[in-house]
C-alpha positions as CSV (number, residue, x, y, z in Angstrom):
1,X,10.0,141.8,17.9
2,X,6.2,141.4,18.2
3,X,4.2,138.4,18.9
4,X,2.5,136.8,15.9
5,X,-1.3,136.9,16.6
6,X,-3.1,133.7,17.3
7,X,-5.8,132.9,14.8
8,X,-9.3,131.8,15.6
9,X,-10.6,128.3,14.9
10,X,-12.5,129.5,11.9
11,X,-9.6,131.4,10.5
12,X,-7.5,128.3,10.7
13,X,-10.4,126.4,9.1
14,X,-10.6,128.7,6.2
15,X,-6.8,128.7,5.5
16,X,-6.7,124.9,5.5
17,X,-10.0,124.3,3.6
18,X,-8.3,124.2,0.2
19,X,-6.5,121.0,1.3
20,X,-9.9,119.3,1.1
21,X,-9.9,119.6,-2.7
22,X,-6.2,118.9,-3.1
23,X,-6.5,115.6,-1.2
24,X,-9.7,114.8,-3.1
25,X,-7.7,114.9,-6.3
26,X,-4.7,113.1,-4.7
27,X,-7.0,110.3,-3.3
28,X,-8.7,109.8,-6.7
29,X,-5.2,109.4,-8.2
30,X,-4.0,107.0,-5.5
31,X,-7.0,104.8,-5.5
32,X,-7.8,104.6,-9.2
33,X,-4.7,105.2,-11.3
34,X,-3.3,101.7,-10.9
35,X,-6.8,100.4,-11.9
36,X,-6.8,102.7,-15.0
37,X,-3.3,101.5,-16.0
38,X,-4.3,97.8,-15.7
39,X,-7.6,98.4,-17.5
40,X,-5.6,100.0,-20.4
41,X,-3.3,96.9,-20.6
42,X,-0.5,97.4,-18.0
43,X,0.9,94.3,-16.3
44,X,1.2,94.3,-12.5
45,X,5.0,94.3,-12.7
46,X,5.0,97.4,-14.9
47,X,2.8,99.5,-12.5
48,X,5.6,100.9,-10.3
49,X,7.5,102.2,-13.4
50,X,4.3,103.9,-14.7
51,X,4.0,105.6,-11.3
52,X,7.5,107.0,-11.4
53,X,6.4,110.3,-13.1
54,X,4.4,111.3,-10.0
55,X,7.2,111.3,-7.4
56,X,9.8,112.5,-9.9
57,X,7.7,115.5,-10.7
58,X,7.4,116.4,-7.0
59,X,11.2,116.1,-6.6
60,X,11.6,118.9,-9.2
61,X,8.5,121.0,-8.8
62,X,8.2,121.5,-5.0
63,X,11.5,123.1,-4.2
64,X,11.3,125.4,-7.2
65,X,7.8,126.4,-6.4
66,X,8.9,127.0,-2.8
67,X,11.8,129.1,-3.9
68,X,9.5,131.1,-6.2
69,X,6.7,131.6,-3.6
70,X,9.3,132.8,-1.0
71,X,10.0,135.7,-3.4
72,X,6.4,136.4,-4.6
73,X,4.3,139.2,-3.4
74,X,1.3,140.6,-5.3
75,X,-2.5,141.3,-5.1
76,X,-3.1,137.6,-4.1
77,X,-0.2,137.6,-1.7
78,X,2.7,135.2,-1.4
79,X,1.4,131.6,-1.5
80,X,-2.2,132.0,-2.8
81,X,-1.3,132.5,-6.5
82,X,0.3,129.1,-6.5
83,X,-2.8,127.5,-4.8
84,X,-5.0,128.8,-7.6
85,X,-2.7,128.0,-10.6
86,X,-2.2,124.4,-9.4
87,X,-5.9,123.9,-8.8
88,X,-6.8,125.0,-12.3
89,X,-4.2,122.7,-13.9
90,X,-5.2,119.8,-11.8
91,X,-8.8,120.2,-12.6
92,X,-8.0,120.0,-16.3
93,X,-6.0,116.8,-15.8
94,X,-8.9,115.3,-13.7
95,X,-11.3,115.9,-16.5
96,X,-9.0,114.5,-19.2
97,X,-7.5,111.4,-17.5
98,X,-10.7,109.1,-17.4
99,X,-11.1,109.7,-21.1
100,X,-7.7,108.2,-21.9
101,X,-7.7,105.6,-24.7
102,X,-4.1,104.6,-24.4
103,X,-1.7,103.7,-21.6
104,X,0.9,106.3,-22.6
105,X,-1.8,109.0,-22.5
106,X,-2.8,108.0,-19.0
107,X,0.8,107.9,-17.8
108,X,1.4,111.4,-19.3
109,X,-1.7,112.8,-17.5
110,X,-0.5,111.3,-14.2
111,X,2.6,113.3,-14.6
112,X,0.6,116.5,-15.4
113,X,-1.8,115.9,-12.5
114,X,0.9,115.3,-10.0
115,X,2.9,118.3,-11.1
116,X,-0.2,120.5,-10.7
117,X,-1.0,119.0,-7.3
118,X,2.5,119.8,-6.2
119,X,2.2,123.4,-7.4
120,X,-0.7,123.8,-4.9
121,X,0.4,121.5,-2.1
122,X,3.9,122.9,-1.3
123,X,2.8,126.5,-0.7
124,X,0.0,125.2,1.6
125,X,2.6,123.6,3.9
126,X,4.6,126.9,4.0
127,X,1.3,128.8,4.5
128,X,0.7,127.3,7.9
129,X,4.3,128.1,9.0
130,X,3.8,131.7,7.7
131,X,0.4,132.4,9.3
132,X,0.5,130.6,12.7
133,X,2.6,131.2,15.8
134,X,4.6,128.3,17.1
135,X,2.0,127.2,19.6
136,X,-0.7,126.8,17.0
137,X,1.3,125.1,14.2
138,X,0.5,121.5,15.5
139,X,-3.1,122.5,15.4
140,X,-2.8,124.0,11.9
141,X,-1.1,120.9,10.4
142,X,-3.6,118.7,12.2
143,X,-6.4,120.7,10.6
144,X,-4.8,120.1,7.2
145,X,-4.8,116.4,8.1
146,X,-8.5,116.6,9.0
147,X,-9.4,118.0,5.6
148,X,-7.1,115.5,3.9
149,X,-8.9,112.7,5.6
150,X,-12.4,114.0,4.8
151,X,-11.6,114.7,1.2
152,X,-9.9,111.4,0.7
153,X,-12.8,109.5,2.3
154,X,-15.3,110.9,-0.1
155,X,-13.0,110.6,-3.1
156,X,-12.0,107.0,-2.4
157,X,-15.7,106.0,-1.9
158,X,-17.0,107.7,-5.0
159,X,-16.6,104.8,-7.5
160,X,-18.2,102.4,-4.9
161,X,-21.1,104.8,-4.2
162,X,-21.7,105.5,-7.9
163,X,-21.8,101.8,-8.6
164,X,-24.3,101.4,-5.8
165,X,-26.5,103.9,-7.5
166,X,-26.4,102.1,-10.8
167,X,-23.5,103.6,-12.7
168,X,-21.6,101.0,-14.7
169,X,-18.6,99.6,-12.9
170,X,-17.2,97.3,-15.6
171,X,-14.9,98.6,-18.4
172,X,-15.1,97.4,-21.9
173,X,-11.9,96.4,-23.8
174,X,-9.6,99.4,-23.7
175,X,-12.1,101.5,-21.8
176,X,-12.4,102.9,-18.2
177,X,-15.5,102.2,-16.1
178,X,-18.1,105.0,-15.9
179,X,-17.8,105.0,-12.1
180,X,-14.2,106.1,-12.3
181,X,-14.9,108.7,-15.1
182,X,-17.7,110.3,-13.1
183,X,-15.7,110.3,-9.9
184,X,-12.9,112.3,-11.6
185,X,-15.4,114.8,-13.0
186,X,-16.8,115.4,-9.5
187,X,-13.2,115.7,-8.1
188,X,-12.4,118.5,-10.5
189,X,-15.3,120.6,-9.2
190,X,-14.5,119.9,-5.5
191,X,-10.9,120.8,-6.0
192,X,-11.5,124.1,-7.7
193,X,-14.2,125.2,-5.3
194,X,-12.4,124.4,-2.1
195,X,-9.2,126.2,-3.2
196,X,-11.1,129.2,-4.3
197,X,-12.6,129.3,-0.8
198,X,-9.2,129.5,0.8
199,X,-7.9,132.0,-1.7
200,X,-10.9,134.3,-1.1
201,X,-11.3,134.0,2.7
202,X,-7.7,134.4,3.9
203,X,-5.0,137.0,3.8
204,X,-1.2,136.8,4.2
205,X,1.5,138.7,6.1
206,X,3.9,140.6,3.9
207,X,7.4,139.1,4.0
208,X,8.8,142.2,5.8
209,X,6.2,141.8,8.6
210,X,7.0,138.1,9.0
211,X,10.6,138.9,9.9
212,X,9.4,141.2,12.8
213,X,7.6,138.4,14.7
214,X,9.1,136.9,17.8
215,X,9.0,133.3,16.4
216,X,11.1,134.3,13.4
217,X,14.1,132.1,13.1
218,X,17.2,134.2,12.4
219,X,18.7,133.2,9.0
220,X,22.3,133.3,8.1
221,X,23.5,131.9,4.8
222,X,25.8,128.9,5.5
223,X,28.9,128.5,3.4
224,X,29.0,125.5,1.1
225,X,31.9,123.1,1.7
226,X,32.9,123.0,-1.9
227,X,35.6,120.4,-1.5
228,X,33.2,118.2,0.4
229,X,30.6,118.6,-2.3
230,X,33.1,117.6,-4.9
231,X,34.2,114.5,-3.0
232,X,30.5,113.4,-2.4
233,X,29.8,114.1,-6.1
234,X,32.6,111.9,-7.3
235,X,31.5,109.1,-4.8
236,X,27.8,109.2,-5.8
237,X,28.7,109.3,-9.5
238,X,30.9,106.3,-9.2
239,X,28.3,104.3,-7.3
240,X,25.7,105.2,-10.0
241,X,28.0,104.1,-12.8
242,X,28.8,100.9,-11.1
243,X,25.1,100.3,-10.7
244,X,24.5,100.8,-14.4
245,X,27.2,98.3,-15.4
246,X,25.9,95.8,-12.9
247,X,22.3,96.1,-14.3
248,X,23.6,95.8,-17.8
249,X,26.2,93.1,-17.2
250,X,23.9,90.8,-15.2
251,X,20.8,91.5,-17.2
252,X,18.9,92.7,-14.1
253,X,15.5,94.3,-14.2
254,X,15.3,97.5,-16.1
255,X,13.7,99.4,-13.2
256,X,17.0,99.4,-11.5
257,X,18.4,101.7,-14.2
258,X,16.2,104.4,-12.6
259,X,17.8,103.9,-9.2
260,X,21.3,104.0,-10.7
261,X,20.4,107.0,-12.8
262,X,19.1,108.9,-9.8
263,X,22.3,108.2,-7.9
264,X,24.3,109.5,-10.9
265,X,22.1,112.6,-11.2
266,X,22.7,113.4,-7.5
267,X,26.4,113.0,-7.9
268,X,26.4,115.3,-10.9
269,X,24.5,117.9,-8.9
270,X,27.0,117.8,-6.1
271,X,29.9,118.1,-8.5
272,X,28.2,121.2,-10.1
273,X,27.6,122.7,-6.6
274,X,31.3,122.2,-5.8
275,X,32.5,124.2,-8.8
276,X,29.8,126.8,-9.6
277,X,29.7,130.4,-8.4
278,X,26.2,131.0,-9.7
279,X,23.4,132.4,-7.5
280,X,20.3,131.4,-9.5
281,X,17.3,129.3,-8.4
282,X,18.8,125.9,-8.9
283,X,22.1,126.9,-7.3
284,X,20.3,128.3,-4.2
285,X,18.1,125.2,-3.9
286,X,21.1,122.9,-4.0
287,X,23.0,125.1,-1.5
288,X,20.1,125.0,0.9
289,X,19.9,121.2,0.5
290,X,23.6,121.0,1.3
291,X,23.3,123.3,4.4
292,X,19.9,122.2,5.7
293,X,19.3,122.5,9.5
294,X,20.3,119.5,11.6
295,X,16.7,118.8,12.7
296,X,15.7,118.5,9.0
297,X,18.5,116.0,8.4
298,X,17.2,113.8,11.2
299,X,13.6,114.1,10.1
300,X,14.7,113.1,6.6
301,X,15.1,109.5,7.7
302,X,11.7,109.5,9.4
303,X,10.1,110.7,6.1
304,X,12.1,108.3,4.0
305,X,10.8,105.1,5.7
306,X,7.3,106.6,6.2
307,X,6.8,107.4,2.5
308,X,8.3,104.2,1.2
309,X,5.6,102.4,3.1
310,X,2.8,104.6,1.9
311,X,3.9,104.3,-1.7
312,X,4.0,100.5,-1.5
313,X,0.5,100.5,-0.1
314,X,-0.9,102.9,-2.8
315,X,0.5,101.0,-5.8
316,X,0.0,97.4,-4.6
317,X,-3.1,97.3,-2.5
318,X,-5.5,96.9,-5.4
319,X,-3.5,94.1,-7.0
320,X,-2.9,92.4,-3.6
321,X,-6.4,92.5,-2.4
322,X,-7.9,91.5,-5.7
323,X,-5.6,88.5,-5.9
324,X,-5.6,87.3,-2.2
325,X,-9.1,88.3,-1.0
326,X,-11.1,88.2,-4.3
327,X,-9.2,85.5,-6.2
328,X,-8.8,87.4,-9.4
329,X,-5.9,88.9,-11.4
330,X,-8.0,89.8,-14.5
331,X,-8.7,93.6,-14.5
332,X,-11.7,93.0,-16.8
333,X,-13.4,90.5,-14.5
334,X,-16.3,91.3,-12.1
335,X,-14.3,89.9,-9.2
336,X,-11.3,92.1,-9.8
337,X,-13.4,95.2,-10.1
338,X,-15.3,94.3,-7.0
339,X,-12.0,94.0,-5.2
340,X,-10.8,97.3,-6.7
341,X,-14.0,99.0,-5.4
342,X,-13.4,97.4,-2.0
343,X,-9.9,98.9,-2.0
344,X,-11.6,102.3,-2.6
345,X,-13.7,101.6,0.6
346,X,-10.5,100.6,2.5
347,X,-8.7,103.8,1.4
348,X,-11.8,105.8,2.3
349,X,-11.7,104.1,5.7
350,X,-8.1,104.9,6.5
351,X,-8.6,108.5,5.5
352,X,-11.8,108.6,7.6
353,X,-9.8,107.3,10.6
354,X,-7.1,109.8,9.7
355,X,-9.7,112.6,10.0
356,X,-10.7,111.4,13.4
357,X,-7.0,110.9,14.4
358,X,-6.4,114.6,13.5
359,X,-8.7,115.5,16.3
360,X,-6.9,113.1,18.7
361,X,-3.3,113.9,17.8
362,X,-3.2,117.4,19.4
363,X,-4.2,115.7,22.7
364,X,-1.5,113.0,22.2
365,X,1.1,115.8,21.6
366,X,0.0,117.6,24.8
367,X,0.4,114.4,26.8
368,X,3.5,112.7,25.2
369,X,5.1,115.4,23.0
370,X,5.6,115.4,19.2
371,X,8.2,112.6,19.0
372,X,6.5,109.9,21.1
373,X,3.1,110.6,19.6
374,X,4.6,110.2,16.1
375,X,6.3,106.9,17.0
376,X,3.1,105.5,18.4
377,X,1.1,106.4,15.3
378,X,3.8,105.0,12.9
379,X,3.8,101.7,14.7
380,X,0.1,101.5,14.6
381,X,0.3,101.9,10.8
382,X,3.1,99.3,10.5
383,X,1.0,96.7,12.4
384,X,-2.0,97.5,10.1
385,X,-0.1,96.9,6.9
386,X,1.4,93.6,8.1
387,X,-2.1,92.5,9.1
388,X,-3.1,92.4,5.4
389,X,-1.1,89.2,5.1
390,X,-2.8,87.5,8.1
391,X,-6.5,88.5,7.4
392,X,-8.4,86.6,4.8
393,X,-11.9,88.0,5.2
394,X,-12.0,91.2,3.2
395,X,-14.5,92.8,5.6
396,X,-12.0,92.5,8.4
397,X,-9.5,94.5,6.4
398,X,-11.3,97.6,7.8
399,X,-9.7,96.9,11.2
400,X,-6.0,97.5,10.2
401,X,-7.1,100.7,8.4
402,X,-7.5,102.2,11.9
403,X,-3.8,102.0,12.4
404,X,-3.0,103.1,8.9
405,X,-5.3,106.1,9.4
406,X,-3.5,107.2,12.6
407,X,-0.1,106.8,10.8
408,X,-1.3,108.8,7.8
409,X,-2.7,111.7,9.9
410,X,0.6,111.8,11.9
411,X,2.8,111.7,8.7
412,X,0.9,114.7,7.3
413,X,1.2,116.8,10.4
414,X,3.8,116.0,13.1
415,X,7.0,116.1,11.0
416,X,6.0,119.5,9.7
417,X,5.3,120.8,13.2
418,X,8.8,119.4,14.2
419,X,10.4,121.1,11.2
420,X,8.7,124.5,10.9
421,X,10.0,125.7,14.3
422,X,13.6,125.4,12.9
423,X,13.0,127.3,9.6
424,X,13.5,131.0,8.8
425,X,10.4,132.8,7.5
426,X,12.1,134.0,4.3
427,X,13.1,130.4,3.4
428,X,10.0,128.5,4.7
429,X,8.8,127.7,1.2
430,X,12.1,126.4,-0.3
431,X,12.9,124.3,2.8
432,X,9.4,122.8,2.8
433,X,10.0,122.0,-0.9
434,X,13.4,120.5,-0.1
435,X,11.8,118.5,2.7
436,X,9.7,116.9,-0.1
437,X,12.9,115.3,-1.4
438,X,12.6,112.9,1.5
439,X,9.0,112.1,0.4
440,X,9.9,111.6,-3.2
441,X,13.2,109.8,-3.1
442,X,11.7,106.8,-1.2
443,X,8.9,106.7,-3.7
444,X,11.4,106.5,-6.5
445,X,13.3,103.8,-4.7
446,X,10.0,101.9,-4.2
447,X,9.2,102.2,-7.9
448,X,12.7,100.9,-8.7
449,X,13.0,98.0,-6.3
450,X,9.6,96.8,-5.2
451,X,8.8,94.9,-8.4
452,X,12.2,93.3,-8.3
453,X,11.9,92.3,-4.6
454,X,8.5,90.8,-5.2
455,X,9.6,88.8,-8.2
456,X,12.9,87.5,-6.5
457,X,11.7,86.9,-3.0
458,X,7.9,86.6,-3.0
459,X,7.0,84.9,-6.3
460,X,5.5,88.1,-7.6
461,X,2.7,88.3,-5.0
462,X,1.8,92.0,-4.5
463,X,0.4,91.4,-1.0
464,X,4.0,91.2,0.3
465,X,4.6,94.8,-0.8
466,X,2.3,95.8,2.1
467,X,4.3,93.7,4.5
468,X,7.5,95.5,3.4
469,X,5.7,98.8,3.9
470,X,4.7,97.7,7.5
471,X,8.3,97.0,8.4
472,X,9.3,100.3,6.9
473,X,6.9,102.1,9.2
474,X,8.3,100.4,12.2
475,X,11.8,101.6,11.3
476,X,10.4,105.1,10.7
477,X,9.1,105.1,14.3
478,X,12.5,104.2,15.7
479,X,14.1,106.9,13.6
480,X,11.9,109.7,15.1
481,X,13.7,109.1,18.4
482,X,16.8,110.8,17.0
483,X,14.9,114.1,16.5
484,X,14.9,116.6,19.3
485,X,11.7,117.8,20.8
486,X,11.1,121.6,20.1
487,X,11.6,123.8,23.1
488,X,8.3,124.2,25.1
489,X,6.8,121.0,23.6
490,X,6.2,117.6,25.4
């Protein structure tokens, strides 16, 4: 076994630079898609359902792309072909979405955009694990967080800045403001340029060479407990069927069909795993899910509560701030659009603080270790989201964004540093893709139940979705204590 060479600062910079563009596109999506939906006629209560396409796409795309990239080797290497293909497709979606004239077109383009972002994003996570030795992985993922923060700051601020320079910020009936349209055009150029930089300035280790390094985790295929898979499959399928009958029989909100359907789909996949003898892509992904490393199982709960909170913030901040802090629920009013632009500033602020936090987090890890550092950051974010309910001056909403920024930078880096040391090189991609399940499933759950919770318990006031998100981050912080610190860390 040989030691994997440490990379220089600028080599790590180049390999992570493409994340600048990926997050640029992601931030434009997060900050503006709910606004686009409402402008095209969507009611606040329908927004979570319209967002369902995004996480559902990631649930399917990321593990399959990870599986494929683990088995790819060509002129562009192992992961870089996927960076480039995803960037090209995302650019097309960015150019098209702000020209949508109908709600169904915008919802379809959200699906296309999120699928394409996932094609690029998943291999980037595995790329750090491939290229860096164990001691440099926290730095590599923190560098990705830095570029995520910088890209998101500029992207979130773009409509606000364009309005400041005279671009029209008010949409006509059935139209989208010019500030949003121009921001998406700029985002397409930034995305494609930054990904091309990484593709052209980095190289990759061949798969055979990765297995010779001393940090390579020895991989042995674990046998699937087929009888256990069958039992779990029957149980999950029954729970899902009962859920469908309850929603139908008691005339509950239709969003809950999604939750019941997801439970049934998981049950069917477990039943299939229990009886199949196939060795194809889907069978291998489901097998790896069933036999994932123990550290990954514990981290799944941390991810679940973390991403439930972030999804609640992304889809409800615009509606909540516009209603509570700008006293408007009409998406065609000047007050609503001023509130929406201020949310863009707030999103830029938390991403800016995340970029600064990415510089601080390696120092926190050195002092307190990965687990305690992540707990502290998640609790800062939880306090920040709860503070939205207590603060009434919109200018002071910048303060809780500090905590949200630290949480966001930590969510994007420390779980992957905790995970990558436990993954074999030949399965880095597929396990990183499976890890995305625990990002996507809470988002699907949020899309299914948040609208119901707000209507039933909070009189339909979207600001309380942020409070629920804050509580979820506090629980995520407690969950990280169940994860073991990697050897040599802390």
